[in-house]
PAZAPA-4460 file (N, C-alpha, C; in steps of 0.05 Angstrom, whole numbers, plus 32768, in hexadecimal, padded with zeros to 4 digits):
% residues 314
    n_x    n_y    n_z   ca_x   ca_y   ca_z    c_x    c_y    c_z   seq   type   mol
   9393   824C   7F80   938D   8260   7F6F   9380   827B   7F77     1      M     A
   9384   828F   7F69   9379   82AA   7F6C   935F   82AC   7F59     2      K     A
   9351   82B4   7F6E   9336   82AC   7F67   9325   82CB   7F6C     3      L     A
   9316   82D8   7F5A   9312   82F1   7F54   92EC   82EA   7F54     4      F     A
   92E5   82F2   7F70   92C5   82E7   7F6C   92B4   8300   7F6D     5      L     A
   929E   8302   7F52   928F   831B   7F50   9274   8311   7F61     6      L     A
   9267   8327   7F67   9247   830F   7F68   923A   8331   7F7B     7      G     A
   9228   832B   7F86   9214   8337   7F94   9213   832F   7FBE     8      R     A
   9214   833D   7FCE   921B   8337   7FE9   91FA   8338   7FEB     9      R     A
   91FF   8326   800D   91DB   832A   8017   91C7   831C   8009    10      G     A
   91CE   830E   7FF6   91B9   8302   7FE2   91A8   82F1   7FF5    11      G     A
   9195   82E7   7FEE   917E   82D6   7FFD   9188   82B6   800A    12      V     A
   919E   82AC   7FF5   91AC   829A   7FF5   91C4   8294   7FFE    13      T     A
   91D4   82B1   8005   91ED   82B4   800A   9204   82A8   7FF9    14      H     A
   9201   82A5   7FE1   920E   8293   7FC2   922E   82A3   7FCB    15      W     A
   9226   82BB   7FC8   924A   82C4   7FBD   9257   82BC   7FD8    16      L     A
   9245   82BC   7FF1   925C   82BE   800F   9260   82A6   800D    17      E     A
   924F   8290   800A   9256   8277   8011   926C   827A   7FFB    18      E     A
   926E   8278   7FE5   9285   8272   7FCF   929A   827D   7FE1    19      A     A
   929C   8299   7FE1   92B2   829B   7FE9   92CD   828E   8000    20      A     A
   92A9   828A   8015   92B7   8275   8038   92C0   8261   8028    21      S     A
   92AC   8254   801C   92BE   8236   8009   92DA   8231   7FFB    22      A     A
   92D6   824B   7FF3   92EC   8245   7FDB   930B   8251   7FED    23      F     A
   9309   8263   7FFE   931E   826E   8012   931E   8258   8020    24      R     A
   9314   8239   802C   9314   8233   8043   9324   8212   8032    25      D     A
   931D   821B   8012   932D   8206   8005   9347   8204   7FFC    26      A     A
   934F   8220   8004   9371   8232   7FF8   936D   8243   7FE6    27      G     A
   935A   8246   7FE0   935D   825B   7FC4   9363   8277   7FE1    28      H     A
   936D   828B   7FCA   936B   82A4   7FCC   935F   82B8   7FB6    29      D     A
   9343   82BC   7FD4   9336   82CB   7FC2   9329   82D9   7FCE    30      V     A
   931D   82EE   7FB1   931F   8312   7FBD   9302   8317   7FB0    31      R     A
   92F3   832D   7FBA   92D8   832D   7FB2   92D0   8349   7FA1    32      L     A
   92C3   8346   7F91   92BA   8361   7F7D   929B   8360   7F8A    33      G     A
   9298   836D   7F95   9275   8372   7F9F   926B   837F   7F8F    34      V     A
   924E   8379   7F79   9243   838A   7F6A   922D   839C   7F73    35      V     A
   9223   838D   7F97   9206   8397   7F94   9215   8390   7FB9    36      R     A
   920B   83A4   7FC5   9213   839F   7FE8   91F4   83A7   7FEF    37      D     A
   91E6   839A   800B   91C2   83A4   8014   91C8   83B8   802C    38      P     A
   91E8   83BB   802C   91E6   83D1   8044   91EB   83E9   8038    39      R     A
   91F4   83F8   801B   91ED   8405   8008   91D4   840F   8005    40      L     A
   91C2   8421   8011   91A6   8431   8007   91A4   8426   7FDE    41      H     A
   9191   8423   7FD0   918E   841D   7FB9   919A   8430   7FAB    42      P     A
   9193   8445   7FB8   9193   8463   7FA0   91B7   8478   7FA7    43      A     A
   91C7   8464   7FC0   91DC   8464   7FC2   91EB   8457   7FAF    44      L     A
   91E6   8439   7FA7   91F2   8425   7FA0   91EE   8430   7F79    45      Q     A
   91DA   843F   7F7A   91D7   8446   7F58   91EF   845B   7F54    46      R     A
   91EC   846E   7F6E   91F9   8489   7F65   921C   847C   7F68    47      A     A
   921E   846B   7F6D   9233   8463   7F70   9240   8450   7F62    48      L     A
   9235   8447   7F56   9238   8437   7F3B   924C   8434   7F31    49      A     A
   9253   844E   7F1E   9276   8446   7F16   9286   8450   7F24    50      A     A
   9296   8454   7F3D   929F   8451   7F50   92A7   8436   7F57    51      P     A
   928F   8421   7F61   928E   840F   7F69   92A2   83FA   7F50    52      I     A
   929B   83F8   7F3F   929F   83F5   7F22   92B6   83FA   7F23    53      V     A
   92C0   8408   7F25   92E3   8413   7F1B   92EB   8406   7F30    54      D     A
   92E6   8406   7F4E   92F6   83FD   7F5F   92F8   83E3   7F64    55      R     A
   92EA   83D5   7F54   92E0   83B3   7F56   92FA   83AA   7F3D    56      I     A
   92F9   83B4   7F27   9304   83C0   7F11   9321   83BB   7F1F    57      A     A
   932F   83D4   7F2B   9348   83D5   7F30   934E   83C2   7F47    58      A     A
   933B   83B2   7F55   9349   839E   7F66   9351   838A   7F5E    59      R     A
   933D   8383   7F44   9348   8368   7F3B   9362   8369   7F27    60      A     A
   9363   8383   7F19   937C   837C   7F0C   9390   8382   7F1D    61      R     A
   938F   8393   7F36   93A5   838A   7F4F   93A7   836E   7F53    62      A     A
   938F   835B   7F59   9394   834E   7F64   93A5   8329   7F47    63      F     A
   939E   833C   7F3A   93A4   8322   7F1B   939A   830A   7F24    64      R     A
   9382   8304   7F27   937B   82E8   7F29   937B   82D6   7F11    65      P     A
   9377   82B6   7F23   9379   82A8   7F06   935E   82A0   7EF9    66      D     A
   934C   82A6   7F07   9336   82A2   7F00   9319   82BA   7F07    67      L     A
   930F   82BF   7EFA   92FA   82D5   7F00   92E1   82C9   7F02    68      I     A
   92D4   82C7   7F16   92B9   82B6   7F1C   929D   82C2   7F1E    69      L     A
   9289   82CA   7F0E   9271   82DE   7F1A   9263   82C8   7F1F    70      A     A
   9259   82D0   7F3E   9243   82BF   7F43   9221   82C7   7F43    71      I     A
   921C   82C8   7F2F   91FF   82CD   7F2C   9206   82E1   7F19    72      G     A
   9215   82D9   7F01   9227   82E5   7EEF   9219   82F5   7ED8    73      G     A
   9202   82F7   7ED8   91EE   8309   7EC9   91DD   8321   7EDC    74      Y     A
   91F2   8325   7EE9   91E9   833C   7F06   91FD   8352   7F00    75      H     A
   9216   8343   7EF3   922F   8359   7EF3   9227   8372   7EE1    76      V     A
   9224   838E   7EE6   922B   839F   7EDA   923C   8398   7EBD    77      P     A
   9233   83A7   7EAE   9249   83A4   7E90   9258   83B8   7E92    78      V     A
   925E   83C9   7E9F   9279   83DC   7E9D   928A   83CF   7EB1    79      A     A
   928C   83C2   7ECC   929A   83B0   7ED3   92AA   8397   7EB8    80      L     A
   9298   8385   7EAC   9297   8372   7E96   92AB   8381   7E89    81      L     A
   92A5   8394   7E7E   92B7   839E   7E6E   92D2   83AB   7E71    82      E     A
   92CE   83B6   7E95   92F0   83C1   7E93   92F8   839C   7EA3    83      Q     A
   92F2   838C   7EA7   92FC   836C   7EA3   9305   8366   7E90    84      L     A
   92F9   836B   7E7E   92FF   835C   7E5D   931B   8366   7E55    85      A     A
   931D   8382   7E5A   9333   8391   7E52   9347   838F   7E64    86      A     A
   9347   8378   7E7B   9364   837B   7E8B   9380   8378   7E77    87      M     A
   9396   837F   7E7C   93AC   8375   7E71   93A5   834D   7E7B    88      P     A
   93B3   8341   7E64   93B5   8317   7E65   939F   831A   7E7C    89      D     A
   9385   8320   7E76   936D   831D   7E8C   936A   82FF   7E8E    90      R     A
   935B   82F8   7EAD   935A   82D6   7EA7   9343   82D3   7EA0    91      P     A
   933F   82BD   7E99   932B   82AE   7E93   930C   82B8   7EA7    92      P     A
   92F9   82C0   7E9D   92E1   82CB   7EA1   92D1   82BA   7EA5    93      M     A
   92BC   82A6   7EBC   9299   829F   7EB9   928A   82A7   7EC7    94      A     A
   9276   829F   7EC8   9260   82A9   7ECB   9258   8293   7EDA    95      A     A
   924E   828D   7EF7   9235   827C   7EFC   9219   8285   7F04    96      W     A
   9209   8275   7EEF   91F6   8285   7EEE   91D6   8274   7EF7    97      V     A
   91D4   8278   7F17   91BA   8272   7F17   919C   8277   7F18    98      G     A
   918C   828B   7F0C   917A   829F   7EFE   9173   829B   7EEE    99      D     A
   915B   82A1   7EE5   9150   829C   7ECD   915B   82B7   7EC4   100      N     A
   9154   82BB   7EAE   9156   82CC   7E9A   915C   82CC   7E7B   101      F     A
   9155   82E3   7E71   914A   82EB   7E54   9161   82F0   7E41   102      A     A
   915B   82F9   7E2C   916A   8303   7E0D   9181   8312   7E1A   103      A     A
   917A   8328   7E2F   9188   833D   7E30   919C   833A   7E3D   104      E     A
   919C   8323   7E48   91BE   8318   7E51   91CA   8313   7E45   105      A     A
   91C4   830C   7E27   91DD   8309   7E16   91F5   831A   7E19   106      R     A
   91F7   833D   7E17   9204   834E   7E22   921C   8345   7E2F   107      T     A
   9214   8339   7E41   9221   832F   7E55   9225   8314   7E5B   108      L     A
   9217   8301   7E50   922A   82EE   7E42   9243   82E7   7E39   109      A     A
   923D   82FB   7E27   9256   82FD   7E0E   926D   8303   7E1B   110      A     A
   9270   8314   7E36   928C   831F   7E41   9298   8303   7E55   111      F     A
   9289   82E3   7E51   9294   82D2   7E64   929F   82C3   7E4B   112      Y     A
   92B0   82B4   7E5C   92C4   829D   7E44   92B3   8281   7E48   113      D     A
   929D   8280   7E64   9295   826D   7E6B   927C   8275   7E80   114      L     A
   9263   826F   7E72   9249   826C   7E8A   9241   824E   7E90   115      A     A
   923C   8248   7EA8   923A   823A   7EBE   921A   823A   7EC5   116      A     A
   920F   8226   7EC9   91F3   8227   7ED0   91E7   8211   7EE2   117      Y     A
   91DB   8218   7EF8   91D0   820E   7F18   91C1   81FC   7F04   118      T     A
   91B4   8202   7EE8   919A   81FC   7EDF   9195   81ED   7EC8   119      D     A
   919B   81CD   7EBD   9195   81CD   7E9D   9189   81DB   7E93   120      T     A
   916C   81DA   7E92   9159   81F7   7E89   9163   820C   7E7F   121      G     A
   9178   821A   7E92   9186   8231   7E88   9197   8231   7E78   122      L     A
   91A5   8219   7E7A   91B6   8211   7E65   91A8   820D   7E4B   123      E     A
   91A2   8209   7E4D   918B   8200   7E2A   9181   821D   7E23   124      R     A
   9173   8230   7E36   9171   8250   7E2D   918A   8259   7E25   125      R     A
   91A7   8257   7E2D   91B5   825B   7E2B   91B9   8258   7E0A   126      H     A
   91B9   823E   7E04   91C0   8236   7DED   91A3   823F   7DD3   127      A     A
   918B   8240   7DDB   9181   8242   7DD2   917E   8269   7DCE   128      E     A
   917E   826F   7DDD   9187   829B   7DD3   919F   82A1   7DC5   129      L     A
   91B5   8283   7DBC   91CB   828F   7DAD   91DE   829D   7DC3   130      G     A
   91E3   8298   7DD5   91FA   82A0   7DE6   9211   8299   7DE0   131      F     A
   9226   82A7   7DDD   9244   82A2   7DCB   9253   8290   7DE3   132      A     A
   9251   8288   7DF6   9267   8283   7E0C   9261   8267   7E0E   133      A     A
   9274   824E   7E14   9271   8239   7E18   925A   8235   7E33   134      P     A
   924E   8221   7E35   923C   8225   7E54   923D   8206   7E4F   135      A     A
   923B   81FB   7E75   923D   81E9   7E7E   9226   81E8   7E9C   136      L     A
   921F   81CF   7EA5   9210   81D4   7EB9   9220   81CB   7ED1   137      F     A
   9217   81E1   7EE7   9230   81E3   7F00   921E   81E9   7F12   138      A     A
   920D   81D3   7F27   91F3   81D2   7F34   9203   81E4   7F4A   139      P     A
   91EE   81E9   7F5F   91F7   81F3   7F73   9205   81EE   7F85   140      H     A
   920E   81F8   7F9D   9225   81E2   7FAB   9226   81EF   7FC9   141      A     A
   922D   81D4   7FDB   9236   81DD   7FFD   9257   81E7   7FFC   142      V     A
   9254   81FB   8016   926C   8201   8028   9268   81EE   8044   143      D     A
   9282   81D0   803E   9277   81BE   804D   9278   81CD   8069   144      P     A
   9282   81DB   8072   927C   81ED   808C   9263   81F3   808F   145      R     A
   9254   81F3   807E   9237   81F0   8086   9227   81E9   8092   146      F     A
   922F   81E5   80AC   921D   81CE   80BD   9216   81D4   80DB   147      T     A
   920B   81C6   80E6   9210   81C8   8104   920B   81A9   8114   148      A     A
   9211   81A9   812F   9217   8197   8139   91FB   8188   813A   149      P     A
   91FF   816F   813F   91E4   815F   8140   91CC   816B   8159   150      P     A
   91B7   8163   814C   91A6   8168   816F   9189   8159   816A   151      T     A
   9180   815A   8172   916C   814E   8177   9154   8155   815C   152      Q     A
   9141   8147   814B   9135   8152   8135   911A   8148   813D   153      R     A
   9106   816D   813A   90ED   8167   813A   90E4   8158   8121   154      T     A
   90CA   814E   812E   90B7   8141   8117   90A2   8158   8106   155      L     A
   90BD   815F   80F8   90B0   8175   80EB   90B9   817B   80CE   156      R     A
   90B7   8181   80B8   90CC   818B   80A6   90C5   81AE   80A4   157      M     A
   90E3   81B3   8092   90E9   81D0   809E   90E7   81D7   8079   158      V     A
   90DC   81F5   8079   90E5   81F8   805A   90E1   8214   805F   159      F     A
   9104   8224   8058   910F   8234   8059   910A   8241   8039   160      V     A
   90FB   825D   803B   90F9   8265   801B   90EA   8280   801C   161      A     A
   90E8   828D   8004   90E1   82A2   8006   90C6   8290   7FF9   162      N     A
   90AA   82A4   7FFB   908D   8295   7FF8   908D   829E   7FD5   163      P     A
   9082   828C   7FC6   907E   8296   7FA6   9057   828C   7FA0   164      T     A
   9052   8294   7F8D   902F   8288   7F91   9035   8271   7F8F   165      P     A
   9045   825B   7F82   904E   8240   7F79   9054   8239   7F9B   166      G     A
   9060   8244   7FA8   9068   823C   7FB7   9053   8231   7FD3   167      R     A
   9047   824A   7FD5   9028   8256   7FE9   901D   823D   7FE1   168      R     A
   9014   8234   7FC4   9003   8225   7FBC   900A   8208   7FD7   169      A     A
   902C   81FE   7FCF   902C   81E9   7FD1   9029   81E7   7FF5   170      V     A
   902F   81FF   8008   902E   81EE   8022   9018   81FF   8025   171      V     A
   9002   8202   8016   8FE2   8209   8025   8FDB   81ED   8021   172      A     A
   8FEA   81E1   8018   8FDA   81C8   800E   8FDF   81A9   801F   173      A     A
   8FFE   81AE   8026   9004   81A3   8041   8FF3   819A   805A   174      I     A
   8FED   8188   8062   8FD9   817F   8072   8FE5   8183   808D   175      R     A
   8FFA   8179   8096   9007   817D   80B5   9021   8196   80B6   176      R     A
   9025   8196   80C1   9034   81B5   80CB   904D   81B8   80CC   177      P     A
   9058   81CE   80B9   9078   81D2   80B1   9089   81E4   80B9   178      V     A
   9095   81E2   80BD   90A8   81FD   80CC   90AF   8211   80B0   179      A     A
   90A5   8224   80B4   90B1   823C   809D   90BA   8251   80A4   180      I     A
   90DA   8256   8095   90E9   826B   809B   90E2   827B   8082   181      Y     A
   90E0   829B   8088   90DF   82A5   806D   90CA   82BE   8075   182      G     A
   90CE   82CF   8060   90C6   82EB   8064   90AA   82E5   8059   183      P     A
   908C   82F4   805F   907D   82F1   8047   9066   82D0   804D   184      G     A
   906E   82C7   8054   905C   82B1   805C   9046   82BB   8070   185      W     A
   903C   82CA   8072   901E   82D3   808A   9005   82BF   807C   186      A     A
   8FF2   82B4   8087   8FE4   82AD   807C   8FDE   8286   8080   187      G     A
   8FF8   8286   807F   8FFB   8268   807D   8FF1   8258   80A7   188      M     A
   8FDC   8259   80AF   8FDB   825D   80C4   8FDD   8240   80D0   189      N     A
   8FDB   8227   80C2   8FD8   8214   80C8   8FF8   820B   80CE   190      S     A
   9008   821A   80BF   902F   8212   80C1   9036   8221   80E0   191      H     A
   9050   8218   80DC   9059   8222   80FA   9070   823A   80E4   192      E     A
   906C   8252   80E7   9079   826B   80DC   9085   8276   80EC   193      I     A
   90A6   827E   80DD   90B8   828D   80ED   90BE   82A4   80D9   194      H     A
   90B2   82B4   80D9   90AE   82D2   80C2   90D0   82E2   80C1   195      A     A
   90C9   82EC   80AD   90F2   82F6   80B2   9100   82E7   8098   196      G     A
   911A   82F0   809C   912B   82DF   808D   9141   82D5   80A0   197      R     A
   9148   82BC   809E   9156   82AC   80A8   9179   82B9   80AA   198      L     A
   918D   82BD   80C2   91A5   82C3   80B8   91AE   82AD   80A8   199      A     A
   91C2   82B1   809B   91D1   8295   8094   91E2   827F   80A7   200      A     A
   91E7   8296   80C4   91EF   8287   80D5   91DD   826E   80E2   201      K     A
   91C6   827A   80E9   91B7   8264   80EE   91AA   824E   80E1   202      A     A
   91AF   8254   80C5   91A2   823C   80B1   91A8   821D   80BA   203      L     A
   91BF   8221   80BC   91C7   81FC   80C1   91BA   81F7   80DA   204      P     A
   91B5   81FF   80ED   91AB   81FA   8106   9185   81F3   8102   205      G     A
   9178   820C   80F7   915E   81FD   80E6   915B   81E4   80D8   206      V     A
   9169   81DA   80CD   9172   81C7   80B8   916F   81A9   80D0   207      Y     A
   9188   81AF   80E0   918B   819E   80FD   917E   818A   8109   208      A     A
   9162   81AF   8108   9152   81A2   811F   913A   819E   8111   209      R     A
   9134   8192   80FE   911F   8184   80F8   9123   816F   80E1   210      H     A
   9109   8160   80D6   910B   8146   80CE   9112   814A   80B5   211      L     A
   9112   8152   80A3   9116   815A   808B   910F   8173   8082   212      A     A
   911D   817A   8065   9117   8194   805D   910F   819A   8040   213      S     A
   90F1   81A9   8042   90E1   81AA   8030   90F0   81BB   8019   214      L     A
   90EE   81AE   7FFC   90F4   81C4   7FE5   90DB   81C8   7FD6   215      N     A
   90D8   81E0   7FCF   90BE   81E0   7FB4   90D6   81EF   7FA2   216      V     A
   90D6   81F3   7F89   90E1   8200   7F7C   90CD   821C   7F6F   217      R     A
   90E0   822F   7F70   90DD   824C   7F6E   90D8   824B   7F49   218      N     A
   90B8   8251   7F4B   90B3   824F   7F31   90BD   826C   7F17   219      E     A
   90C0   827B   7F26   90D1   8294   7F1A   90EE   8289   7F0F   220      F     A
   90F3   8287   7F21   911E   8288   7F15   9121   8261   7F10   221      N     A
   9116   824D   7F18   911C   8234   7F0A   9112   822E   7EFC   222      I     A
   9124   821C   7EE1   9110   8218   7ECB   910A   81F0   7ED2   223      L     A
   9129   81E7   7EDF   9129   81CE   7EDD   913F   81CD   7EF9   224      T     A
   9148   81E1   7F01   9165   81D3   7F0F   915A   81D7   7F2E   225      G     A
   916F   81D9   7F3E   9172   81D6   7F57   9179   81ED   7F65   226      L     A
   9167   81F4   7F7D   917B   820E   7F90   9186   8200   7F9F   227      N     A
   919C   8212   7FB0   91AF   8214   7FCC   9198   81FD   7FD8   228      Q     A
   9181   8207   7FE1   9176   81FB   7FFA   917A   81D5   7FF2   229      R     A
   9174   81D2   7FD6   9179   81BE   7FD5   9195   81AD   7FE0   230      N     A
   91A1   81B7   7FE1   91C5   81B1   7FE8   91CB   81B2   8007   231      F     A
   91BD   81C6   800C   91C5   81CD   802C   91BD   81C1   8041   232      Q     A
   91AC   81C1   803C   91A1   81AB   805C   91B0   8191   805D   233      P     A
   91BA   8181   804A   91C0   816D   8047   91DB   8171   8063   234      Y     A
   91EB   817E   8068   9204   8183   806C   9201   8185   808A   235      L     A
   91DE   8182   8092   91DE   817A   80AB   91C1   8162   80B3   236      T     A
   91CC   8152   8098   91BD   8138   8091   919B   8134   8092   237      A     A
   9195   8153   808F   9179   8155   808B   9167   8149   806C   238      A     A
   9161   8135   806E   915A   8134   8052   9143   8140   8043   239      P     A
   914C   8144   802A   913A   815A   8017   9118   8145   8007   240      L     A
   910B   8155   8013   90EF   8154   8000   90E9   8159   7FF6   241      V     A
   90EA   8158   7FD7   90E8   8177   7FC3   90D5   816C   7FAF   242      T     A
   90CD   8183   7F9F   90C8   8178   7F83   90D7   8176   7F6C   243      D     A
   90D2   8162   7F5D   90E9   8160   7F50   90E7   8175   7F32   244      D     A
   90FB   8188   7F2D   90FA   819B   7F1A   9108   818B   7F04   245      P     A
   9110   8176   7F07   9126   8169   7EEC   9142   8160   7EF0   246      G     A
   914C   8176   7EFD   916F   816E   7EFD   916F   815D   7F1B   247      D     A
   9155   815D   7F25   9161   814A   7F40   916D   8138   7F33   248      L     A
   916C   811E   7F28   917C   8109   7F2B   918D   8112   7F17   249      S     A
   9198   8126   7F16   91BE   8126   7F0D   91CA   8133   7F27   250      L     A
   91B5   813B   7F41   91CD   8139   7F53   91CA   811E   7F6F   251      C     A
   91B3   8119   7F67   91A7   810D   7F7F   919A   80F5   7F7D   252      F     A
   91A2   80DF   7F85   918F   80C8   7F79   9170   80C3   7F8A   253      E     A
   9161   80C7   7F79   9143   80C9   7F89   913F   80B2   7F97   254      P     A
   912D   80B7   7FB0   9125   809C   7FBB   913F   809A   7FCE   255      G     A
   9153   8095   7FC8   916E   8091   7FDD   917D   80A4   7FE8   256      S     A
   9176   80BB   7FDA   918E   80DC   7FE4   9175   80E8   7FE7   257      E     A
   9161   80EC   7FDC   914A   8101   7FE0   912D   80F5   7FDC   258      A     A
   911A   80FF   7FEA   90FB   80F5   7FE5   90F3   8109   7FD4   259      F     A
   90E6   8105   7FBF   90DA   810A   7FA3   90B7   8109   7FAD   260      V     A
   90AA   8120   7FA6   9090   8127   7FA2   9088   8136   7F83   261      W     A
   9077   8132   7F80   906A   813B   7F66   9056   8143   7F67   262      R     A
   9045   8141   7F75   902C   8151   7F80   9024   8153   7F92   263      N     A
   9016   8165   7FA8   900C   8163   7FC3   9006   814D   7FD0   264      V     A
   8FF3   813F   7FBE   8FEB   8124   7FD2   9008   8112   7FD0   265      D     A
   9019   810F   7FC2   9032   8103   7FC3   9040   8111   7FDA   266      E     A
   903B   8128   7FDE   9059   813B   7FF9   9047   8136   8013   267      L     A
   9030   8134   800D   9017   812F   802F   9020   810E   802A   268      N     A
   901A   80F8   801D   9028   80E0   801E   903F   80E4   802C   269      D     A
   9053   80EB   801D   906A   80E4   801F   9077   80E7   8045   270      L     A
   906B   810D   8046   9065   811A   8064   9065   80FF   8072   271      Y     A
   904F   80F6   807A   9040   80E9   808B   904F   80C9   8095   272      A     A
   905A   80C2   8074   906D   80B2   8078   9087   80AE   8086   273      R     A
   9090   80C8   8083   90AE   80D5   808E   90A4   80CE   80AA   274      L     A
   908D   80DB   80BD   9083   80E0   80D0   9087   80C5   80DC   275      L     A
   907B   80AE   80D0   9076   80A4   80E2   9093   8090   80E5   276      A     A
   90A6   8091   80CD   90BE   807A   80CE   90DE   8097   80D1   277      A     A
   90D8   80A5   80E2   90EB   80BE   80DD   9109   80A9   80D5   278      P     A
   910D   8085   80D8   9126   8089   80D8   912C   807F   80B7   279      E     A
   910C   8084   80A6   9117   8087   808E   9128   80A5   808A   280      A     A
   911D   80B9   8092   9128   80CD   8092   9147   80C6   8094   281      A     A
   914C   80CA   80AE   916C   80C1   80B2   917D   80BB   809D   282      H     A
   916E   80A4   809D   9179   809C   807C   9180   80A1   8063   283      Q     A
   916A   80B0   805C   9172   80BE   8039   9186   80D7   8048   284      V     A
   917C   80E4   805F   9190   80FD   806E   91B5   80F7   8062   285      G     A
   91B7   80E0   8071   91D3   80DC   806E   91DC   80D3   805A   286      E     A
   91CB   80C7   8044   91D4   80C0   8022   91D5   80D6   8014   287      A     A
   91CA   80E9   801F   91CC   810B   8011   91E4   8110   8015   288      G     A
   91DF   8112   802E   91FE   811A   8038   9214   8114   8032   289      R     A
   9218   80FE   8032   9232   80EE   8024   922C   80FB   7FFC   290      A     A
   921B   80F5   7FF5   9219   80FF   7FDB   9225   8128   7FD9   291      R     A
   9220   8132   7FE5   9222   814B   7FEF   923D   8150   7FE4   292      V     A
   924C   8144   8006   9265   814C   800C   9278   8139   7FFA   293      L     A
   9275   8128   7FDD   927B   8120   7FD3   9280   8132   7FBB   294      A     A
   9266   8138   7FB4   9263   813F   7F9C   925A   8159   7F98   295      H     A
   924D   816F   7FAA   9244   8185   7FA0   9252   81A0   7FB8   296      H     A
   9269   819B   7FBC   9277   81B1   7FCC   927C   81BF   7FBB   297      T     A
   9286   81D1   7FBB   928F   81F7   7FAF   92AF   81E4   7F9B   298      F     A
   92B6   81E1   7FAD   92CE   81DF   7FA5   92C9   81CE   7F8B   299      D     A
   92BC   81B7   7F8B   92BC   81A5   7F73   92AF   81B5   7F55   300      R     A
   929B   81C4   7F69   928C   81D9   7F50   92A7   81E3   7F3E   301      R     A
   92BC   81F8   7F4F   92D0   8204   7F44   92E7   81EF   7F3D   302      L     A
   92E6   81DE   7F35   92F8   81C5   7F32   92ED   81C5   7F17   303      E     A
   92D8   81BC   7F0D   92BC   81C4   7EFB   92C3   81D5   7EED   304      L     A
   92C0   81F9   7EF0   92BF   820A   7EDF   92D6   8210   7ED4   305      I     A
   92F0   8208   7EEE   930A   8213   7EEE   9315   81FA   7ED3   306      A     A
   9308   81E4   7ECE   9319   81D4   7EBF   9309   81DA   7EA3   307      G     A
   92FB   81DF   7EA7   92E8   81E2   7E86   92F5   81FD   7E79   308      H     A
   9302   8210   7E85   9312   8229   7E7D   932E   821F   7E7E   309      L     A
   9336   8207   7E85   9353   81FE   7E83   9367   8212   7E9B   310      G     A
   9359   8212   7EAF   9367   821B   7EBD   9364   820C   7ED6   311      V     A
   937E   820C   7EEB   9386   81F5   7EFE   937B   81FD   7F1A   312      T     A
   935C   81F3   7F25   9354   8200   7F36   936A   81EB   7F58   313      A     A
   937A   81FE   7F5D   9392   81FC   7F6E   939E   8208   7F83   314      S     A
***
């Protein structure tokens, strides 16, 4: 398939870059239209907005893709969507959306032939706001190459995340030390803090070195869905220790493929049990890894999105 991806480079989870890499590895011809690049100063990015839009649109016209897929589709400039929609014999256009949005996104949504949401709560919001495009649930996914060699695991959970008030409250209540990677976690003195953003290439090794991976919902972006950190650790067989955002059972079997807690008391009890019996973490990690490789790869998501648009993902 000739696939033209729109999106923002250098995001916290590198969604655009991982999708492009995985699609290429699956044999697709992939070109990028980068709508934001952290290497450019924001003021320069704004000043070059019109030329950037024109260059991306020209690149798409010359490429003649079978599908245009916007990663984080409600962050794409309207001016670019207008040009792409006006392409002669334009291909189907789909948005893959993972962040919360408001009614103002209606203008953007109107350009897409399909809106795919990583969160069933966002899919319901789409319907409640009366957006015109068809919608479907398409959870986050993984690049199967996002892995690391087996290594000795330390008996400690790891949490890779940006802090939010809700996340800080949960971490502050965890009684045993957790390894935390990310900026803004100052003051969590009872835990092992690794300040600053973790490079994407270093992330698999971090998961591979720890007993399990903690996840806590980002209360600002997530309604009921899972984020990428719910899937990535499993490529190193690091089991998920997660709250229940609602969509978890649509992606994993709680108990056998993921450890689930609903309050900090349950989290502390669960952590203590895993430290006492790490073989249970290993079993769940391997089961989750099998699930992810079978059902939660980028190629499976492309089949789902393209299939709804009548495009063959080959």
